[in-house]
C-alpha positions, 0 to 999 in steps of 0.5 A: 544713959544710966538713968534710962537703963535704970528706968527700965530696970535693966541689968547687964549679965556678967557672962557677956564676952562679945558685944555688938553696937549698931549706931546710925551712920546712914551717910556722911552727915555729922551728928550735929545734923541729927542724922547720925548717932553722936560718937560721944554717945556711943563712947559713954555707952561703952564706958558703962558697959566696961563698968557694969560687965568687965573692963575686958569685954570685947566690943565692936561698933558695926555698920555696912556699906550702902548705895551712897556710903562706904564704911571706911569713909564714914568711920573716919568722917563721923569720928568713929575711928577716934572713938575706937582708938580711945575706947579700945573697941573694934570698927567692923564693916559688916559687908566684909566679914563672914556671913551665912545665908538665911531665908525669912518671910515678912508680910507676903515677901520672901527674902534671902539675906546674909547674916553676919557671923559676928552678929549671930554670935554676939552675947549682947547686941545694942542698937543706938539709933536716931529718931527722924522723919524719912520720906520712904518709911515716915520715920527712921528709928530703932527698927530702921537702924537694923536695915544697916546691918544688911551686909549687901551694899546696894540697898536701893534694891529693897526700897520698893518693899522697904517696910517688909525688908525692915521687918524681915531684917529685925526677925533675922537679927534680934537686938537685945537692947535699944538706947536712943540718941535723941539729944539732937533730932532731925525734922525740918531742921536739926533741933536739940531735944535732949532725949535718951530712951532705953528699951528691950522692945524696938517696936515700943521705942519706934512707937514712942518716937513716932508719937514724939515726932507727931506721926501716928504709929499706926500709919508706919507700915513696918 
C-alpha cells in the first residue's frame, strides 16, 4: 500500500482530523471470494494513516444497508467488528446517520439522494474497492463502490438506470483517494492477483481495472 501511494507521489496533509473509509461490503461473502475488501487490507491502511497523519486522527469505516445486506451483520461476518476494536476506529451504517437532501443530474436522469453529513464533512474520503465482473455494469470497482454510500437501503430501485446512478453518486460524494484491494479478485472463480493500485482519479482506476479484467473500458457505460 505504501509503495502504491509513493508511486503516485501522494502526501497526506497534517491538518486532517476526520477520515471516512469505504471498503466493498456488497454482501456476506468472505474476502477470500474476491467479492469484498479484506479487513486486513483496511487495517494496514489505517496503520499508515495514523503513522503519516496523527495517532489520534478520527477514522470511520462506512457502509450502508442494501436490499439483501444489513450492515450490522456484514460488519460482524466480514471481520470488521474485530478490526474496528483492534484499530480503535468507528463502524458506521450510513443508513442510520444524519443526512441532507441533494439533487443531481447524470446523463438525462435527475436524482434525489440523501447525503450523509459525515461524508460531506470528512477531511479525507478514502475508497477501498475490489475489482470484479458484474452483470449489470460489466465491472465493479472504484466508481461502483460509492453506490454503497447511498443510505437508501432498497437499492434495487436504481438497477434500471444503474450507470447514471453510479455517475450521480460520484458527483455528489467525491472521494479524495482510491486504494484498490486487488490481492484476490473475482472472475469465473476467485484468483490471487496480488495487485494494489492507488490513484486520486477513480475513473483512471476503473479504466485500468477494466483493462486488466479484459473488458474494453469504453464499453462500460458509466
